[in-house]
N, C-alpha and C positions, 0 to 999 in steps of 0.2 A: 854552622850550619845554622840558618836562624829557625825562630823559633814554627813561622810559618814552615820553614822545609822540613822539619821535622813531625811539624801534623800531618803533612800530606804524603811523610812518608812511611809514619806509620797508621792513616787514616786512608791516604790518599786511593786505595785498593777497592777500599768498601763502598764509595761515590760509584763505583767505577756499576755497581749494582743498580743503585737508585737512577743514573744517568738518562735509560729511553725513558724512564717516567716525568722527567723532570721535563725533556725536550718535545714529548706528549704534551703534557700542562703546560707549555709554554707559547708552541704553536697551536696548539686548537681552544684553548681556556684563555689562557693570560695578554697572547697578544689579539685577539678578537675584543674582548674585553674594550684592553685598553684604544684600541681603532675604534670601537663603537664610543664609547668616550669621547673619545676627538670629532667623531662625524658627530654630533649631538649639539655643536656652535657650530656645524655648518649646513650648507644648501650642495645636499649631496648628491650624484646622480653616476651610476653605471655608466654613466658612455663618456659622460667629459669630467668624472672626477668630481673634488668637492672645492668650494670656495667656502672662506667660514663668514659667518653672516657681523651684523650692524646692526644692535650691539650683541656680544656674544651669549644673551642669556635670550637672545630673539624667537630661538626656537621651543624652550620652555616657557614663555610665554604663550606664544600660538599653542602650545600643545592645551593650555588650559582655557581659551577660547575661543577653541576653533568651531566648527560648524553649534557656535552656541551654547558652549562650555559643555561636548556632550564627552569629556573628560571626567570634567567634572561628578558626572552623575555614571560612568565607568566606577570612577573610584567609590561613590556610594553603593554602588551596585554589589562591590567586590567585599565591602567590609561587611554591606547584610550578608554574603555569603560565608562569609570566613567568619563570623560569630555566633552563626547558629550552628556552624558544619563544625567549628572546633567546640565550641561546648560541650555538642551532644557527640563526636566525639568518645572527650574522658567520661564523660558523663560512662556514659554504656561501656566504652571498655573498662574502666574501673569497677563497674556494677556487675557484668557479665566475670573479669576475674576473680573476682569475690565471689562468685558465684560457685566456681568449676575449680577454687582452691582446697578447701575440705574434698574431695572426689580424690580416691588414690590417684597412685601415677598414672598408672592405664589407661584411666577415663581424661584425667588432665590433659593427658599426651595426646588423646584422640581429641577431645574439645580445641586444642588448640591448636592441632593441624586442618579442622573442620573451620576452624573462623580465622586459620589464613591463606582460607584459597580465594577468598576474593584480592585479595594482596598480590597475589598471580596470576589473576584472571585482565585482558586487557580494558585500559581503559573503553576501548574501539566496541567491543561486545559489551562490556555494561551499558554506557552510553547509549546504543544500539536496543539494546533489552529494555531498556526504561523509557525508552521512545514509542516502541513498541507498547508493552504496558497504559502510555497514553495515550492511544490513538485513538480518536473522535469519535472513531466507529466501533470499533472491535474489538480497542483495549483493556486490561480485565481494571484499572480505575476505572474505565467508565460503562464495566458491567457492575460493577460494585455498585455507583450512583444509582442504575438504573435499576436493581434489585432494589433500594433501599427507596423507591421512589422519590429521587430527585433529579431535578431538569440536569439538561446533557453540561458538560461544561468544559470551555477549552481547556485543558489544561495546558498546552505548550503553545499554544494562538491566540488570547487573550492579553495584551499586556499590563493588566494589574495583577496575572496570578503566574505567568510564564519564570520570570524567578525563584519567584516562590514553590511550584512545582519542582523546580530542578535542583532545587537549595535542599527539597523534601527528598529526590530522590538519593543525592547523598549523604543526607540524616540517616535513611534504612538500610543502607550499604554498608554493611559490618565495619565497624574499627578493629582490624584483623591487627594490624602496628602493637595496636592500645593495650587489645587481651593480650597478647601474648609477654609484649615485656612489662604489662601488670600484675600477666601472673611470674614471669621471674621474678621481678620483684617482691613479690609478698613470701613467693618462695623462701628470699634469704632472710629475712625479718628473723632477727630469733623466738624462738618458741616462747620464752623463758619471761617473754614482756607479756605474755596473753595470757601464762599460769598466776603471773602475778597480780595481773588485773582477775582475772580471775577467782583468785583468795580474796582480792581486794571488796568484792562480788558483784563488779561492773558485770552487766548482759553483754551478748554477744553484739548488739547494736554499736550499746558502748567504746568493746573495744575495738569492734574496726573504727570506728571514727574518732577515736584518741592513740589509736597506735597504730592503724595499719592505714590511715590516709595522712596522715603529717608525716612521716618514715617512707613516704612515697614523693616527695615534695620533688629529691632529683629526677627521678624518670620523671615526673609530673610535667614537670620545665623541659627536658628534654623532648616531650611529645609534646605541649602545647607549641612549642617553636616549631616544630617538625611540620605539627598540622597546621600554620598559620600560613610557611611560605606556601606547604601546597595549596591552601586553599587562595591564597592573594594570586597565586599562578594560575585557576582555575581554566581552564581553556578547551580538552577534548572532551568534556562531559558536551559545555556549551555547545560548540560548534557541531559536535553529532546531532544533537536534540533538535535542535533550531539555528541550521548550518545561515537560512537567510536573518535571523534574527526576527524579534519582534519589537519593530521598531526601534528605543534605546535600553526597552525596556531590562534586556537581555545583555548591554553590552559590557564588557567588564574590564578593565585594564589591559589585559592580555591579549581582549580579541582587540581593540583597537591596535595595540602596539603591530595585531597581526595584521590589521589591515591598513594602519598607513605604511606598513613597509610595505607590504609584500599582495596590497592592491592601488595600491596610489603611489607606490615607491617613494614614497618620502622620508625616506632614510634618517635623516636629522631628526623631526619630529618622532618618528619611530622611536628613536636612539634616546631623543630629550626623555619622549615616557618610560623607557626601559630603567631609566636612571633616579628616573620620580618612585617606579615603581621597588628599584632598589630602595631606596632611603624611609620609607614609607617600611619597610618589611626589617629595616635597621633599627629606626624608630622604636616601632615597635615592640621588637625581640630586646628592646633593652629595659624595657620597660616590664616584658616579663619577667627576663634575671631578676629585674631586682623584687617581681613582687613571688617570688618559685624558687627563689636561689635557698640555699640550705645547707647546716654546719654541720650540721647531726649525721653522723657515724656510727654506724653496725653491724 
């Protein structure tokens, strides 16, 4: 009996349990991704199929030059949104988790549950809520500006501030995942570190900055990558708050992919843009891993 036969005789039955998941992954994830990559090199139609373009990278070139470089604008808008939302999510999550950590177990559990509620709320509901808040006639934001004696602000119709308004709505939506994960990670840090620092005369701020923050690098890395991917893929919030767009000021990479794929039915260009997005996220993730990786264990 060969080693392969011995392996399957001993472990083959266990693979039966994961076979349904592997088949589902292959059919609904792996195959569509591979097929999308092939389509990115084709002039593809649902009716007549696809033919490879010449040169093969023509769709990628066209993606950056079509409509006076709107895809480049969408990349710039996406980066703007990502930088501010990821930074705020990490900072607010870390600060809020630090504030609830000294509380009793019951109170920590209460605040974790309360802060996590936005994470289980539909993106549709959140987007509609902020659209009402920004309503130019009777929205809450408009009411505040009037109460302060400020001139009317076209939050979602002024191309100069529309993207900033959407970004602000994302910033003011509490980072539920960051709060919960940071809080759990803080609870795992040995108290001996803080006791030793206190004996050395370190104040609470110094203990937080020199012990808590460095020991949370692994959690910070995970959250930074997670929020970066989510921010680069932003679509629902923008599509709900400004369905018709505000010129090119609110165009992002995913809205461009959606427009080309499901409005213009230009699947070759849409697929090329999707893989450009994948490449951007991969490069950013590599830099993030280099910046936040930590060999510290506790």
